[in-house]
C-alpha positions in Angstrom: 12.2 28.3 -45.3 15.4 29.6 -46.8 15.9 28.3 -50.3 19.1 26.4 -51.0 21.2 25.4 -54.0 23.2 22.2 -54.4 25.9 21.3 -56.9 27.0 18.3 -54.8 25.0 15.4 -53.4 25.8 14.4 -49.8 27.8 11.5 -51.1 29.8 13.8 -53.4 30.5 16.1 -50.5 31.8 13.2 -48.5 34.0 12.0 -51.3 35.5 15.5 -51.8 36.2 15.7 -48.1 38.0 12.4 -48.1 40.0 13.5 -51.2 41.0 16.6 -49.3 42.1 14.6 -46.3 44.2 12.4 -48.7 45.8 15.5 -50.2 46.8 16.8 -46.8 48.3 13.5 -45.8 50.1 12.9 -49.1 50.8 16.4 -50.6 50.7 18.6 -47.5 50.9 22.3 -47.1 54.1 24.3 -47.6 54.5 26.7 -44.7 57.9 28.5 -44.9 57.7 29.9 -41.4 59.6 28.2 -38.6 57.1 29.1 -35.9 54.1 27.8 -38.0 56.0 24.6 -38.7 56.8 24.1 -35.0 53.1 24.6 -34.1 52.1 22.1 -36.7 54.7 19.6 -35.7 53.7 19.8 -32.0 50.1 19.2 -33.0 51.0 16.0 -34.8 51.8 17.0 -38.4 54.8 15.5 -40.2 57.3 18.1 -41.4 59.2 17.3 -44.6 61.9 19.3 -46.5 61.9 21.8 -43.6 58.9 23.6 -45.1 56.0 21.2 -45.8 53.5 20.0 -43.2 51.7 16.7 -44.0 48.6 16.7 -41.8 47.0 13.5 -40.5 43.2 13.3 -40.7 42.9 12.9 -37.0 44.4 16.4 -36.6 42.0 17.8 -39.2 39.1 16.3 -37.3 40.2 17.8 -34.0 40.5 21.3 -35.7 37.0 21.0 -37.3 35.5 19.9 -34.0 36.9 22.8 -31.9 36.4 25.6 -34.5 33.3 27.7 -33.7 30.4 26.9 -35.9 28.2 29.2 -38.0 25.3 29.4 -35.5 26.0 32.1 -33.0 28.9 33.5 -35.1 28.9 37.4 -35.0 31.0 39.9 -36.9 31.0 43.0 -34.7 30.6 46.5 -36.0 31.9 49.6 -34.3 28.2 50.1 -33.2 25.9 47.2 -32.2 23.4 48.1 -34.9 26.1 47.2 -37.5 26.8 43.7 -36.1 26.4 40.8 -38.5 24.7 37.8 -36.9 25.2 34.7 -39.1 22.0 32.9 -39.9 19.9 35.9 -38.8 21.3 38.7 -41.0 23.1 36.7 -43.7 23.6 36.7 -46.6 25.4 40.1 -46.6 27.4 42.1 -49.1 30.9 43.4 -48.3 33.5 44.9 -50.6 36.5 43.3 -52.2 39.9 45.0 -51.8 43.0 46.1 -53.6 41.9 47.3 -57.1 44.2 49.8 -58.7 42.0 52.0 -60.8 38.6 53.9 -60.5 36.2 55.4 -63.0 35.9 59.1 -62.2 32.4 60.1 -61.0 32.4 63.2 -63.2 34.5 62.6 -66.3 33.7 58.8 -66.3 37.4 58.3 -67.3 39.6 55.5 -65.8 42.4 56.7 -63.6 44.7 55.4 -60.8 43.1 55.4 -57.4 44.0 58.1 -55.0 43.5 58.5 -51.2 40.6 60.9 -51.9 39.0 58.3 -54.2 39.2 55.6 -51.5 37.8 58.0 -48.9 34.8 58.7 -51.1 34.3 55.0 -51.8 34.3 54.2 -48.1 31.8 57.0 -47.4 29.5 55.5 -50.0 29.8 52.1 -48.3 29.1 53.7 -45.0 25.8 55.1 -46.4 24.5 52.3 -48.4 22.3 50.0 -46.3 22.9 46.7 -48.1 26.7 46.9 -47.9 27.3 45.5 -44.5 31.1 45.7 -44.2 33.9 47.7 -45.8 37.3 47.1 -47.2 39.9 49.1 -49.1 38.0 48.5 -52.4 40.9 50.2 -54.3 44.3 51.0 -53.0 45.7 54.5 -53.2 48.4 54.5 -55.7 50.2 57.7 -54.6 51.3 56.3 -51.3 54.3 54.0 -50.7 53.3 50.5 -51.9 55.0 48.8 -49.0 52.8 50.6 -46.5 49.6 51.1 -48.4 47.6 48.9 -46.0 48.3 51.3 -43.2 47.1 54.3 -45.2 44.0 52.3 -46.3 43.1 51.3 -42.7 43.4 55.0 -41.6 41.0 56.0 -44.4 38.6 53.2 -43.4 38.6 54.2 -39.7 38.0 57.9 -40.5 35.1 57.3 -43.0 33.1 54.3 -41.9 31.7 52.8 -38.8 30.8 49.4 -40.2 33.0 46.3 -39.8 36.3 46.2 -41.8 38.1 43.5 -43.6 41.8 44.0 -44.5 44.7 41.8 -45.6 47.6 41.8 -43.2 51.1 42.1 -44.7 52.8 40.5 -41.7 52.5 40.3 -37.9 53.6 44.0 -37.5 50.6 45.2 -39.4 48.3 43.1 -37.2 49.7 44.8 -34.1 49.5 48.3 -35.7 46.0 47.6 -36.9 44.9 46.7 -33.4 46.5 49.9 -32.1 44.8 52.0 -34.8 41.4 50.5 -34.4 41.8 50.8 -30.7 42.2 54.5 -31.0 38.8 54.7 -32.8 36.9 53.1 -29.8 38.8 54.5 -26.8 41.4 51.7 -26.3 42.6 48.3 -27.3 40.8 46.7 -24.4 37.4 47.9 -25.8 38.4 46.7 -29.3 39.2 43.2 -28.0 35.7 43.1 -26.3 34.1 43.9 -29.7 36.6 43.4 -32.5 35.3 45.1 -35.6 38.3 44.6 -37.9 38.8 41.3 -39.6 41.9 39.9 -41.3 41.8 38.1 -44.6 44.6 35.5 -45.1 45.0 34.0 -48.5 46.6 30.7 -49.6 49.2 31.0 -52.3 47.9 28.2 -54.6 48.7 25.4 -55.0 49.3 24.3 -51.3 51.4 27.2 -50.0 50.9 29.9 -47.4 53.6 32.6 -47.6 55.7 33.5 -44.5 54.2 37.0 -43.9 50.7 35.6 -44.1 51.6 32.8 -41.7 53.2 35.3 -39.2 50.1 37.5 -39.5 47.8 34.5 -38.9 49.7 33.4 -35.8 49.5 37.0 -34.4 45.8 37.6 -35.0 44.8 34.3 -33.6 46.8 35.0 -30.4 44.8 38.1 -30.0 41.6 36.2 -30.7 40.6 38.0 -33.8 38.5 36.0 -36.3 40.5 34.7 -39.3 39.0 34.8 -42.7 40.9 32.1 -44.7 40.7 32.1 -48.4 41.8 29.7 -51.2 41.6 30.8 -54.8 43.1 28.3 -57.3 42.9 29.3 -60.9 41.7 26.1 -62.6 44.0 25.3 -65.4 46.9 27.2 -63.9 47.3 27.1 -60.1 44.8 24.3 -59.9 43.6 21.3 -61.9 41.3 21.9 -64.9 38.4 19.9 -63.5 35.8 21.2 -61.1 35.9 18.3 -58.7 39.6 18.5 -58.3 39.5 22.3 -57.9 36.9 22.0 -55.1 39.0 19.3 -53.4 42.0 21.5 -53.6 40.1 24.5 -52.1 38.8 22.3 -49.3 42.2 20.8 -48.5 43.9 24.2 -48.4 41.1 25.6 -46.2 41.4 22.6 -43.8 45.1 23.2 -43.5 44.5 26.8 -42.5 41.8 25.8 -40.0 44.2 23.3 -38.4 46.8 26.0 -37.8 44.3 28.4 -36.4 43.0 25.9 -33.9 46.5 24.7 -32.9 47.4 28.4 -32.2 44.3 29.1 -30.2 41.6 26.4 -29.9 38.2 27.9 -30.5 39.5 30.8 -32.5 36.7 32.0 -34.9 37.4 31.2 -38.6 35.6 31.8 -41.8 35.7 29.5 -44.8 36.3 31.4 -48.1 36.9 30.5 -51.7 37.9 32.6 -54.7 38.3 29.6 -57.0 38.1 30.6 -60.7 39.2 29.5 -64.2 41.8 30.6 -66.7 40.4 31.7 -70.1 42.5 29.5 -72.4 42.1 31.8 -75.4 43.3 35.0 -73.7 45.3 33.8 -70.7 43.2 36.0 -68.5 41.4 34.9 -65.4 37.6 34.8 -65.6 35.9 36.2 -62.5 32.3 35.8 -63.5 31.8 32.9 -66.0 29.4 30.0 -65.3 32.2 28.0 -63.8 32.8 30.7 -61.2 29.2 30.2 -60.1 29.6 26.5 -59.9 32.8 26.8 -57.9 31.2 29.2 -55.5 28.2 27.0 -55.0 30.2 23.9 -54.4 32.7 25.6 -52.1 29.8 27.0 -50.1 28.5 23.5 -49.7 31.8 22.2 -48.4 32.1 25.1 -45.9 28.6 24.3 -44.7 29.6 20.6 -44.6 32.0 21.7 -41.8 29.4 23.9 -40.1 31.5 27.0 -40.7 30.5 30.5 -41.8 31.2 30.9 -45.5 32.5 33.9 -47.6 32.2 33.8 -51.4 33.4 36.5 -53.7 30.6 37.1 -56.2 30.1 40.7 -57.4 33.3 40.4 -59.5 32.8 41.0 -63.2 34.7 40.3 -66.3 32.8 43.3 -67.7 34.7 46.6 -67.9 31.8 48.9 -67.2 28.4 48.8 -65.6 26.6 47.4 -68.6 24.3 44.5 -69.6 27.2 42.0 -69.2 27.9 43.3 -65.7 24.3 43.0 -64.7 24.1 39.4 -65.9 27.3 38.5 -64.2 26.2 40.2 -60.9 22.9 38.3 -61.0 24.0 34.9 -61.8 27.1 34.6 -59.6 25.6 36.8 -56.9 22.4 34.7 -56.4 24.3 31.4 -56.4 26.8 32.7 -53.8 24.0 34.2 -51.6 22.2 30.8 -51.6 25.4 28.9 -50.8 27.2 31.2 -48.4 26.9 33.9 -45.7 29.1 36.7 -46.9 29.4 37.7 -50.6 31.9 40.3 -51.7 33.1 42.1 -54.8 32.1 45.3 -56.5 35.0 45.3 -59.0 35.4 45.1 -62.8 38.2 44.0 -65.2 39.6 41.1 -63.3 39.4 42.9 -59.9 41.4 45.9 -61.1 38.7 48.5 -61.6 36.1 50.2 -59.4 33.2 52.4 -60.4 31.4 54.7 -57.9 28.1 54.0 -59.6 28.6 50.3 -59.2 28.4 50.6 -55.4 24.9 52.0 -55.7 24.0 49.4 -58.3 25.4 46.6 -56.1 23.5 47.8 -53.1 20.3 47.6 -55.1 21.2 44.2 -56.5 22.0 42.8 -53.1 18.6 44.0 -51.8 16.9 42.0 -54.5 19.0 39.0 -53.9 18.3 39.1 -50.2 14.6 39.1 -50.9 15.0 35.9 -53.0 17.0 34.2 -50.3 14.5 35.1 -47.6 11.9 33.0 -49.4 8.4 33.0 -47.8 6.5 31.5 -45.0 3.5 29.2 -45.2 0.9 29.8 -42.4 -2.7 30.8 -41.9 -2.1 34.4 -42.7 0.0 33.8 -45.8 -2.3 31.2 -47.2 -5.2 33.6 -46.8 -7.9 31.1 -47.5 -10.6 33.2 -45.9 -9.5 36.2 -47.8 -9.7 34.3 -51.1 -13.1 33.0 -50.2 -14.3 36.5 -49.3 -13.1 38.0 -52.6 -14.4 35.1 -54.6 -14.2 34.4 -58.4 -13.6 37.4 -60.5 -13.0 39.7 -57.5 -10.1 42.1 -56.8 -7.7 41.9 -53.9 -6.4 45.5 -54.2 -9.0 46.9 -51.8 -8.8 44.1 -49.3 -7.2 44.9 -45.9 -5.1 41.7 -46.1 -3.3 43.3 -49.1 -2.6 46.5 -47.2 -1.3 44.5 -44.2 1.1 42.3 -46.2 2.3 43.9 -49.4 5.2 45.9 -47.7 6.7 42.7 -46.2 6.0 40.5 -49.2 7.0 42.8 -52.1 10.4 44.2 -52.7 10.4 47.8 -53.8 13.4 49.0 -55.9 14.9 52.4 -55.3 17.2 52.4 -58.4 15.7 50.0 -60.9 12.9 51.6 -63.0 9.5 49.9 -63.3 7.7 52.7 -64.9 6.3 52.5 -68.5 8.3 53.7 -71.5 6.5 57.1 -71.7 7.2 58.1 -68.1 10.8 56.8 -68.3 11.5 58.6 -71.5 10.0 61.9 -70.4 12.2 61.8 -67.3 15.4 61.7 -69.4 15.5 58.1 -70.5 18.5 57.4 -68.3 20.0 53.9 -68.1 20.8 52.3 -64.8 24.4 53.3 -64.9 23.5 57.0 -65.2 20.9 56.8 -62.5 23.4 55.1 -60.2 26.0 57.7 -60.9 23.6 60.5 -60.0 22.6 58.7 -56.8 26.3 58.3 -55.9 26.8 62.1 -56.3 23.8 62.8 -54.1 25.1 60.5 -51.3 28.5 62.0 -51.3 27.0 65.5 -51.1 24.7 64.6 -48.3 26.3 61.8 -46.2 29.0 62.4 -43.6 30.3 59.6 -41.5 30.6 59.9 -37.7 34.0 61.7 -37.4 36.6 60.7 -34.9 38.2 63.3 -32.7 40.7 65.4 -34.6 43.6 64.3 -32.5 42.7 60.6 -33.1 42.5 61.2 -36.9 45.9 63.0 -36.8 47.4 60.0 -34.9 46.0 57.5 -37.5 47.6 59.6 -40.3 50.9 59.7 -38.4 51.0 55.9 -37.9 50.3 55.4 -41.6 53.1 57.9 -42.6 55.6 56.4 -40.3 54.9 52.7 -40.9 57.8 50.9 -42.4 58.2 47.7 -44.4 60.4 46.4 -41.6 57.2 45.8 -39.6 56.5 42.9 -41.9 
């Protein structure tokens, strides 16, 4: 069976759910978008101060009932072999988005991300088997800030065939993204049959969704694209300082978004996501990898599963600045908890989400492979118990030569590709390289060898034109 992790008892989950319902009835969600408010009002919400929707629990229950559940949920890739089937293929690792800096692969110096950097990062994600979906891990800083999402999407489409996740700055971007992705597969009609781009819409904590995000959410639901909703209060700043209240806030904000999606288009796919974290009260910085981050991820994952929805939990986000022992510890602790509690985990950034290292993608791919092996657990049957084999070998025997070992070790034992299990002498003679150096060398090899499936030259030229000609007026 698949192992599980619990921070909340069934009774505590129910209490948090009831607290979230109370918050939606008494605090409500601020939605400064006339169309969204009209939709909520028609559905039965009470509108106050011309911007806040107070949502009755009966409306929440309707939305939860009609939202598609985790079983049978599929995130399509451009090719069927890249599809993500929830329950069967999960947990999976995808990339975070919108960092500003990268660590140069050769000089190892930090610099502002360029379009060429992003293209290389995306090519790495396309090649690495345990990264299942891509995003603009870092935004190019030399392009206009107002239209960076268009440039990022063009780069994604030209360099990766896996599913994409991207944040939509308004309804205009959603429409353009559909046009751009349609070009890659031969038409918008084919894209709508197998949508492989997914839009990430974030709550502005506490209890707000901004106008552009609301307009984007309305537009993407009308097309039938899955909505990945995310709530990320900073406990002690944009959320209360206690874990229970923080989880209740996340749950309430997620429920409000789910209600809107189901009123726009009943049955529209939706993913439950939480980026809840804490403020470090000594520095004023936000901690993305402390023990509280693990607790919040685990509890939020339980609340998403409580609703029966697929769950996305940012995890491979590190307070560390480089790929060092701190980064390894933070990856393992938060990553494993999130993989046990959710379906999609994402990250691969340092320094409070601002910095990306090419070597880290290779390291994260390896770490995810190990985590997936833990989450897979093991079966108990006649073959795995191997009673006859144990009897045959007997006391003091050796199982190395037994055929049962030959038949089973490949499926039972995880074999690392990057992590070093050799003895000191062999490791030292081979250059005594730490894991960061080995990962950096492997990243260079991949970029030298791997080429994604290219689009037709005229399609790539059209994608570039759409990015250049995009204007902020689209938002």
